[in-house]
C-alpha positions in Angstrom: -1.9 -24.9 -0.5 -4.4 -27.6 0.2 -6.8 -26.6 3.0 -10.4 -27.8 3.4 -11.2 -31.4 2.3 -14.3 -33.6 2.1 -13.4 -37.3 2.2 -15.2 -40.6 2.2 -12.6 -42.5 4.3 -13.7 -46.1 3.7 -12.5 -46.9 7.2 -14.4 -49.5 9.3 -16.6 -47.6 11.8 -15.4 -49.8 14.7 -11.9 -48.4 14.2 -13.1 -44.9 14.9 -15.4 -45.7 17.8 -12.7 -47.7 19.5 -10.1 -45.0 18.9 -9.2 -43.4 22.3 -8.3 -40.1 20.6 -12.0 -39.6 19.5 -15.1 -38.9 21.5 -18.3 -39.4 19.5 -21.7 -38.0 20.3 -25.2 -38.6 18.9 -28.7 -37.2 19.3 -30.6 -38.4 22.3 -34.3 -38.0 23.3 -34.3 -35.8 26.4 -37.2 -37.7 27.9 -36.5 -41.3 27.1 -32.7 -40.9 27.0 -32.7 -43.1 23.9 -30.6 -42.5 20.9 -32.7 -41.2 18.0 -30.5 -42.9 15.4 -27.1 -44.5 15.1 -25.3 -41.6 13.4 -22.3 -40.3 15.4 -20.1 -37.2 15.2 -16.7 -36.2 16.6 -14.3 -33.2 16.4 -10.5 -33.3 16.5 -8.1 -30.5 15.8 -10.1 -28.7 13.1 -11.6 -31.9 11.6 -15.2 -33.0 11.8 -15.8 -36.8 11.7 -19.1 -38.5 11.1 -20.4 -42.1 11.0 -23.6 -42.2 8.9 -25.7 -45.3 8.5 -27.2 -45.8 5.0 -29.2 -48.7 3.6 -27.1 -51.6 4.6 -23.9 -49.5 4.5 -22.2 -47.3 7.1 -20.1 -44.4 5.8 -17.2 -42.8 7.6 -16.8 -39.2 6.4 -14.2 -36.6 7.3 -14.3 -32.9 6.5 -12.4 -29.8 7.7 -9.0 -28.2 7.4 -6.0 -30.5 7.0 -3.8 -27.4 7.3 -5.3 -26.6 10.7 -5.0 -30.3 11.7 -1.3 -30.1 11.0 -1.1 -27.1 13.3 -2.9 -29.0 16.1 -6.2 -27.2 15.3 -4.8 -23.7 16.1 -4.6 -21.9 12.7 -4.5 -22.2 8.9 -3.1 -18.7 8.2 0.5 -20.0 7.9 2.3 -21.3 4.8 1.4 -24.9 4.1 4.0 -26.7 1.9 3.7 -30.0 0.1 6.0 -31.7 2.6 3.7 -30.4 5.4 0.7 -31.9 3.6 2.5 -35.3 3.2 3.2 -35.2 6.9 -0.4 -34.5 7.6 -1.6 -37.5 5.5 0.8 -39.7 7.6 -0.8 -38.3 10.8 -4.2 -39.0 9.5 -3.1 -42.6 8.9 -1.5 -43.0 12.2 -4.0 -41.2 14.4 -7.3 -41.8 12.6 -6.6 -44.8 10.4 -7.4 -42.8 7.2 -5.4 -44.5 4.4 -4.6 -41.8 1.7 -4.9 -44.4 -1.1 -8.4 -45.4 0.2 -9.7 -41.9 1.1 -12.0 -40.8 -1.7 -12.2 -37.1 -2.2 -15.6 -35.4 -2.5 -14.2 -31.9 -2.7 -11.3 -29.8 -1.5 -9.9 -26.3 -1.3 -6.6 -25.0 -2.6 -5.1 -21.5 -2.3 -2.5 -19.3 -0.8 -2.1 -16.5 1.8 -0.1 -13.5 0.7 0.8 -10.3 2.5 -0.2 -7.3 0.4 1.8 -4.0 0.2 -1.5 -2.1 0.1 -4.9 -2.3 1.8 -7.0 -5.3 0.8 -10.1 -3.1 0.2 -8.4 -2.0 -3.1 -8.7 -5.6 -4.3 -12.4 -5.7 -3.5 -13.0 -2.5 -5.4 -10.9 -3.4 -8.4 -12.2 -7.0 -9.0 -15.3 -6.7 -11.2 -16.1 -10.1 -12.8 -14.9 -13.5 -13.8 -16.2 -15.2 -16.9 -19.2 -12.9 -17.0 -20.0 -13.6 -13.4 -20.2 -10.9 -10.8 -18.5 -11.4 -7.4 -20.8 -11.4 -4.4 -20.1 -11.0 -0.7 -18.2 -13.7 1.1 -19.4 -14.5 4.6 -17.4 -16.4 7.3 -19.4 -17.4 10.4 -22.2 -15.0 9.5 -19.9 -12.0 9.0 -18.9 -10.3 5.8 -15.3 -10.8 4.8 -14.2 -10.5 1.2 -15.8 -11.5 -2.1 -16.6 -14.7 -3.9 -17.9 -16.1 -7.2 -19.9 -19.3 -7.3 -20.1 -21.7 -10.2 -21.6 -25.2 -10.5 -18.4 -27.1 -10.1 -16.2 -24.6 -8.2 -16.1 -21.2 -6.5 -13.5 -18.5 -6.1 -12.9 -16.7 -2.8 -10.8 -13.6 -2.0 -10.9 -12.5 1.6 -9.0 -11.1 4.6 -7.4 -14.1 6.3 -6.2 -12.0 9.3 -9.7 -10.8 9.9 -10.9 -14.4 9.9 -8.3 -15.4 12.4 -8.0 -12.4 14.8 -11.2 -10.4 14.0 -9.2 -7.4 12.9 -8.6 -6.1 9.4 -5.2 -6.9 8.0 -3.3 -7.1 4.7 -3.1 -10.9 4.7 -5.1 -11.9 1.6 -6.4 -15.4 1.0 -7.0 -16.4 -2.6 -8.4 -19.8 -3.1 -10.5 -22.1 -5.4 -13.0 -24.4 -3.8 -13.7 -27.6 -5.7 -17.4 -28.4 -5.2 -17.5 -31.3 -7.7 -14.5 -33.4 -8.6 -15.3 -33.2 -12.3 -13.6 -29.8 -12.2 -10.2 -31.5 -11.7 -11.0 -34.7 -13.5 -8.3 -33.9 -16.1 -5.7 -34.0 -13.4 -6.6 -37.5 -12.3 -7.3 -36.5 -8.7 -9.5 -39.1 -7.0 -8.0 -39.9 -3.6 -6.0 -38.1 -0.9 -2.9 -39.9 -2.1 -3.2 -38.2 -5.5 -2.7 -34.8 -3.8 0.7 -36.0 -2.5 2.1 -35.8 -6.1 4.2 -32.7 -6.6 3.1 -32.6 -10.3 -0.5 -32.2 -9.1 0.5 -29.2 -6.9 2.1 -27.6 -10.0 -1.1 -28.0 -12.0 -3.2 -26.6 -9.1 -0.8 -23.7 -9.0 -1.3 -23.1 -12.7 -5.1 -23.0 -12.2 -4.8 -20.4 -9.4 -2.6 -18.2 -11.6 -4.9 -18.6 -14.6 -8.0 -17.8 -12.6 -6.3 -14.6 -11.3 -5.2 -13.7 -14.8 -8.8 -14.1 -16.2 -10.4 -11.9 -13.5 -11.6 -8.5 -14.8 -9.5 -6.2 -12.6 -9.7 -2.4 -13.0 -6.8 -0.7 -11.4 -7.8 2.5 -9.5 -4.3 4.0 -10.3 -5.0 4.6 -14.0 -4.2 8.0 -15.3 -7.8 9.0 -16.0 -6.9 12.6 -17.0 -4.6 11.5 -19.8 -7.4 9.7 -21.6 -9.4 11.2 -24.4 -13.2 11.8 -23.8 -13.9 8.6 -25.8 -11.5 6.6 -23.7 -12.9 8.1 -20.5 -16.4 7.0 -21.4 -15.2 3.5 -22.2 -13.3 3.3 -18.9 -16.5 4.5 -17.1 -18.5 1.8 -18.8 -15.9 -0.9 -17.9 -15.9 0.3 -14.3 -19.6 -0.6 -13.9 -19.6 -4.2 -12.5 -23.0 -5.1 -14.1 -21.7 -4.1 -17.6 -19.6 -7.3 -17.7 -22.5 -9.6 -16.7 -24.7 -8.5 -19.6 -22.3 -9.1 -22.5 -22.2 -12.1 -24.8 -19.1 -14.2 -25.1 -17.5 -12.4 -28.1 -18.1 -8.8 -26.8 -16.9 -9.9 -23.3 -13.5 -11.0 -24.7 -13.3 -8.0 -27.0 -14.0 -5.6 -24.1 -11.5 -7.5 -21.9 -8.7 -6.9 -24.5 -9.7 -3.2 -24.8 -9.4 -2.9 -21.0 -6.0 -4.6 -21.0 -4.8 -2.2 -23.8 -6.1 0.8 -21.9 -4.4 -0.3 -18.7 -1.1 -0.7 -20.5 -1.3 2.8 -22.0 -2.6 4.7 -19.0 -1.4 2.5 -16.1 0.1 4.3 -13.1 3.3 3.5 -11.3 1.7 0.6 -9.5 -0.1 -2.2 -11.3 -2.0 -3.9 -8.5 -3.0 -6.9 -10.5 0.6 -7.6 -11.6 1.8 -7.0 -8.0 -0.6 -9.7 -6.7 0.3 -12.0 -9.5 4.0 -11.8 -8.7 3.2 -12.4 -5.0 1.0 -15.4 -5.9 3.7 -16.9 -8.1 6.4 -16.5 -5.5 4.3 -18.1 -2.7 3.2 -21.0 -5.0 6.8 -21.6 -6.0 7.7 -21.9 -2.3 4.7 -24.1 -1.4 5.2 -26.5 -4.3 8.9 -27.1 -3.7 10.3 -24.7 -6.3 9.4 -26.8 -9.3 6.8 -24.3 -10.8 7.5 -23.2 -14.4 8.1 -19.5 -15.1 5.0 -17.4 -14.9 5.3 -16.4 -18.6 5.4 -20.0 -19.7 2.3 -20.8 -17.7 0.3 -17.9 -19.2 1.6 -18.4 -22.7 0.7 -22.1 -22.7 -2.8 -21.2 -21.5 -3.3 -18.6 -24.3 -2.0 -21.0 -27.0 -4.4 -23.7 -25.7 -7.3 -21.3 -25.8 -6.4 -20.2 -29.4 -6.0 -23.8 -30.5 -9.3 -24.8 -28.9 -11.2 -22.0 -30.7 -9.8 -22.7 -34.2 -12.5 -23.8 -36.7 -12.2 -27.4 -38.0 -10.7 -28.0 -41.4 -13.3 -28.5 -44.2 -11.6 -31.7 -45.4 -9.0 -33.9 -43.9 -7.4 -34.3 -47.4 -5.9 -30.8 -47.4 -2.2 -30.8 -48.5 0.5 -28.3 -47.7 2.0 -26.2 -50.5 5.5 -25.1 -51.1 5.9 -21.5 -49.9 9.1 -21.0 -51.9 7.3 -21.8 -55.2 5.6 -18.9 -57.0 2.7 -21.2 -58.1 0.6 -23.4 -55.9 1.0 -27.1 -56.2 -1.9 -29.5 -56.3 -4.4 -28.9 -53.5 -7.4 -31.1 -52.7 -10.4 -29.4 -51.1 -13.9 -30.9 -51.0 -12.8 -33.4 -53.7 -12.2 -30.5 -56.2 -8.6 -30.7 -57.7 -7.1 -27.3 -58.4 -3.8 -27.5 -60.4 -1.6 -25.1 -62.3 -3.9 -25.1 -65.4 -6.9 -24.0 -63.3 -4.8 -21.4 -61.5 -4.7 -18.9 -64.4 -7.9 -17.0 -63.4 -7.3 -13.2 -63.5 -7.8 -11.5 -60.2 -10.3 -8.7 -60.2 -8.8 -5.3 -59.7 -10.1 -3.5 -56.6 -12.6 -0.7 -57.3 -11.4 2.8 -57.0 -13.1 4.2 -53.9 -13.9 7.7 -52.7 -13.4 9.5 -49.4 -16.2 8.6 -47.0 -16.4 12.2 -45.9 -15.9 14.5 -48.9 -16.3 11.9 -51.8 -12.9 12.8 -53.2 -11.2 10.2 -55.3 -8.6 8.0 -53.5 -6.8 6.9 -56.7 -3.4 8.1 -55.3 -4.0 6.4 -51.9 -3.6 2.8 -50.8 -6.4 0.4 -51.7 -7.3 0.1 -48.0 -7.6 3.9 -47.5 -11.1 5.3 -46.6 -10.3 9.0 -46.2 -8.3 11.5 -48.2 -6.7 12.9 -45.1 -6.7 13.1 -41.3 -9.0 16.1 -41.3 -11.7 14.2 -43.2 -11.2 11.1 -40.9 -11.7 13.3 -37.8 -14.7 15.0 -39.2 -16.4 11.7 -40.2 -15.7 10.0 -36.8 -16.7 13.2 -34.9 -20.1 13.3 -36.7 -20.5 9.5 -36.0 -19.8 10.0 -32.3 -22.3 12.9 -32.2 -25.0 10.8 -33.7 -24.3 8.0 -31.2 -24.4 10.4 -28.3 -27.7 11.8 -29.5 -29.1 8.3 -29.9 -27.9 7.4 -26.4 -29.3 10.6 -24.9 -32.8 9.9 -26.5 -32.7 6.4 -25.1 -31.8 7.6 -21.6 -34.5 10.2 -21.6 -37.1 7.6 -22.5 -35.7 5.3 -19.8 -35.9 8.1 -17.3 -39.5 8.9 -18.2 -40.4 5.2 -17.6 -38.6 5.2 -14.2 -40.2 8.2 -12.7 -43.6 6.4 -12.0 -41.7 3.5 -10.4 -39.9 5.8 -7.9 -43.2 6.3 -6.0 -43.5 2.6 -5.4 -40.1 2.6 -3.6 -38.9 -0.6 -5.1 -35.8 0.5 -7.1 -32.2 -0.6 -6.6 -29.4 1.6 -7.9 -25.8 1.0 -8.8 -24.2 4.5 -8.5 -20.8 5.2 -10.0 -19.1 8.3 -8.8 -15.7 10.0 -9.0 -13.9 11.0 -5.8 -10.2 12.2 -5.5 -9.4 11.0 -9.1 -10.7 7.5 -8.6 -14.0 5.8 -9.5 -16.2 3.9 -7.1 -19.5 2.0 -7.4 -22.1 1.4 -4.7 -25.4 -0.6 -4.8 -28.2 1.1 -2.7 -31.9 0.8 -2.3 -33.7 4.1 -3.2 -34.8 4.6 0.4 -31.1 4.8 1.4 -30.3 7.6 -1.0 -30.1 11.1 0.7 -26.9 12.7 -0.6 -26.0 16.4 -0.3 -25.7 18.5 -3.5 -21.9 18.3 -3.6 -22.0 14.5 -3.6 -24.6 14.5 -6.4 -22.2 16.5 -8.6 -19.6 13.6 -8.3 -22.0 11.1 -9.9 -21.1 9.9 -13.4 -23.5 7.0 -14.1 -26.5 5.1 -12.5 -27.8 1.7 -13.3 -31.4 1.0 -12.1 -33.2 -2.3 -11.5 -36.1 -3.7 -9.5 -33.9 -6.3 -7.8 -30.6 -6.2 -5.8 -29.1 -8.6 -8.3 -29.4 -5.8 -10.9 -31.1 -8.0 -13.5 -31.6 -6.1 -16.8 -30.8 -2.7 -15.5 -31.5 0.7 -17.1 -28.4 2.8 -17.6 -28.3 6.6 -17.1 -25.3 8.9 -17.4 -24.4 12.5 -16.7 -27.4 14.8 -16.5 -30.0 12.1 -16.5 -28.2 10.2 -13.7 -27.9 13.3 -11.5 -31.6 14.2 -12.1 -32.8 10.8 -11.0 -30.8 11.0 -7.8 -32.0 14.5 -7.1 -35.7 13.3 -7.5 -35.2 10.3 -5.2 -33.3 12.4 -2.6 -36.1 15.0 -2.6 -38.8 12.3 -2.1 -36.8 10.8 0.8 -36.4 14.2 2.5 -40.2 14.7 2.3 -40.7 11.3 4.1 -38.4 12.4 7.0 
């Protein structure tokens, strides 16, 4: 599970320079053959060692893959269990004089490699966002491989491990969290390399990986789109747009996430890719941590309860007292120093006003007090009229947005996120307007377009149906004239 590390070793520099296993190098002036400074560097089996001179202090730093060091510098695409990690720390002590209890961690990576039953490109397409952050392109040695989301204290990476190792696409997916600042794992008490030898820490890190995967906005391409109502299809189309999730406030984000989860449970296909990956992650983490990981349901339930408890509003006064649920009358309750007792509890409750149907104004005296309509027909008529007004309002907004975009097309500075339907699935691509030259049959597949002046799609304008296709036709026509 543990892979890359950054360590302040607190080892005397002379121990490293006198080590026959290490060969240090430093910068030298090619003319005078004199060393430019006393900093030294060395490589050994996937690790990079450096001796850096500061103001009166010399630092011995180590960074690299302890997983690869365990495999003699050959690979880190294999399973790396807790016993393997403990063996590695012993090797670091014996070979490099790095004492685990003295090695201060400055950052580390933890994750797993799992073999997928489907192509990894499906994961890239389905992952949309995490905590309102959009995933960007992950690069390994200057080449694109997978996706990543960067935060101040950590980052999340999903990529093809087989492609990294052998240069060929595979189904071996690497899912990892990179700790950039140790404050991210401060609650786990991780400070030194020795702390990572604790099996309980591996369990907590496993929980973090599972919780991160659970919180990712993941839209499965195997949803039964044709079974949805028109209203559900439009919602699904909106959810499928990556940039939709980045522009939401916290409350709407969580509400939309719950709506998406409900939609996936109702219209999910035979294969739920997110659950498949979650099961594979749990099984692999169970193996790597020594089989002491709690059940996956317990992990996620504990997380949800913690979130709910954390978001509960504080009590107005600490002097609140419980009341007897079996008693028909409330016993004494203290709230904001106002004592309410049985004598003050005889206030008559106001009867609810008799309401009328929101569609035909018919009296609802024979209905429940919570009823708003006299029947299903009135409810459908009312909601249908409401949806029509919303569509009209949206159409007017899109027409105005399209009119404002037309002068900007000539400047050639637009970026477009194009959502289209192909073979029953939805896809989304970000292109510069100069790259757009689709044939008519491809334009007919377009369902929505988001337009911005930057590739990051900041504050985009959204167009759907006819307006989206019209914009693409205009851009394609201008691009043909330039050829």
